[in-house]
N, C-alpha and C positions, 0 to 999 in steps of 0.2 A: 504494500500500500504506500502510495506517495504522500508526502506531507502536503497540506493545503497551501494555496498561494498566500503570501503575506498580504496581498491586496487583490481583490477580485479583478478578473479581466485580463490578467497577464501572469505568465509563469516563467521564471528565470532559472535556468539550469547551467551550472558551471562544471566543466570537466578538468581535472587537475592531475598532472604528472610532475616529474622532477624538473625538466628543462623546457617544457612546452614546445618541443620540436619533433617528437615521434608519436607517442601514444595518445596524449590528449588532443593534439591537433588532428590526428587521424580520426579519432572519435568525433571531434567537432565537425569535420567535413561530412562524415557519414550521417551523423544524427541530424545535421542541418538539412541535408538532402532528403532524408526520410521524413522529417517534419514538413518540408515543402510538398513532397509527394502526397502526404496525408492531409494537406490543407491546414496544417496547424502552425505554420510559420508566422501567422498573424497574431497568435496568442502565446506561443512558446518561443522564448529566446534562448539560444544556446551560445555559450562562450567557452573559452578554454584558457588555462594559465599554467604556470609552473611554480614550484616552491623554491627553485633556485634561479638566480639572476644571470647566469652565464650567457644566455642567448637572447636576452630581451631585445626586441626590435628586429631580430633576424628572421629569416624565412624558416620554414619547416626543413627538417633533415632531408637531403636530396633523395635518399633511399626511400623514406616514407612517402615523399611527394611522387616519386616514380612509381611506387606500388599503387598509390591512389589513382594516379593518372592512367596506368595500365588497366585499372578496373573501371575506368570511365568517370572518375570524380575529378573535380577541379580543386587542386591543391595550391593554386597560385596566389591566393589572397592572404594567406596566413602570415602573421607576424607574431613572434613569441611575446608573451606578456608574463609579468610577475604576479603571483597570487596576492590579492589584497583581501581584507576582511570580507566575509560573505554575508554581512548583516542584511543586505537587501535581497539576497538570493533565496530561492525557494528550495532548491536541491543542489547539493554539491556532491559530485561523484569522483572519488579518488581512484587512480589506476592500480595502486597496490597498497599493502599494509604500511610501508614506510611513508608514502604520501599521505595516507590517512592519519598517521601519527603526527606528521608535519602540520596537518590541519587542526590538530587538537583532539583527534579521536572521533569515534563514531557518536553521532547524535541522531535525532529524528531527521534532521536535514542534511547531515553529512554521512555519506555511506561510500561503499566501494561500487565502482561501475559494474563489476561483474556480479554484484548481488542480484542483478536482473538477468544474468546469463541463464538461459534454459538448459544448457548442457552441463555447466560446472559452476553453479552459483557460489559466490563468495570468494572465488579464486582471484589471484592477481592477474593483471594484464602484464605479461613479462616485458621487460625493457629490451628491445631489439638493438639498441645503439651499438653495442660491441660485437654483434654477430653479423651474419650474412643476410642475403635477401630472403631466405626462408623465414627468418624471424619476423620480418615486416609483413610477409604474406600471412603468417600465423596470427599476428596481431590483427590484421585486417579482417580475417575470418571471425575472430572472437568479437571484434567491434561490430561487424555487420549483424551478427545474430543478436548481440546484446542491444544494439541500437533498435533493431526491429521490436524486441521485447519492451524497451523503454517507450518507444512511440506507441506501441499497442497499449501499454499501461496508461499513458497519457490520454489516448483516445477513449479508453474505457472509463477511467476515473474522473477525467476532466477537472483536475484539482484547482484550476483557475476560477472555477465557478463558485467554489465554496468560500474562499478567502479565510484568512487567519482570524480566529476568535480573538478579539481585543484583550481578553483576560488571560490569554496564554503568552508565555515568554517567546 
């Protein structure tokens, strides 16, 4: 179950990894396309960021971009961003346990991306940075099926319609 929107009419999702050049931007591109395909891009906003500042302002890793491009996605617009407080976000999805810890741990609004994975829920999205092309393809496969599940949950639950109860933190 997804947390309700902090305010009705809009839902904000942030995807977070370490450097915001491989995993979270791959997920960002795929989720954004799935949202558009479902007609939800007008009510659900997806962004991505990293907990480390090494790549801020730079493009996606060339291998991640090549994998996305080969699969028919547009990876050209991404620029790495540094994670900032998520107080205005409705849902923050970390790519692995270390990223989750960097975000302060699991809460109702902070979870792991693969908590929604129908094949292996709760697992990490492995960091392909130090590996070969197969790692990027493996990440894309995990991201595609988890993105489909996330968008399906958004379509079913429509959390932007409920809004956050003012009495809840």
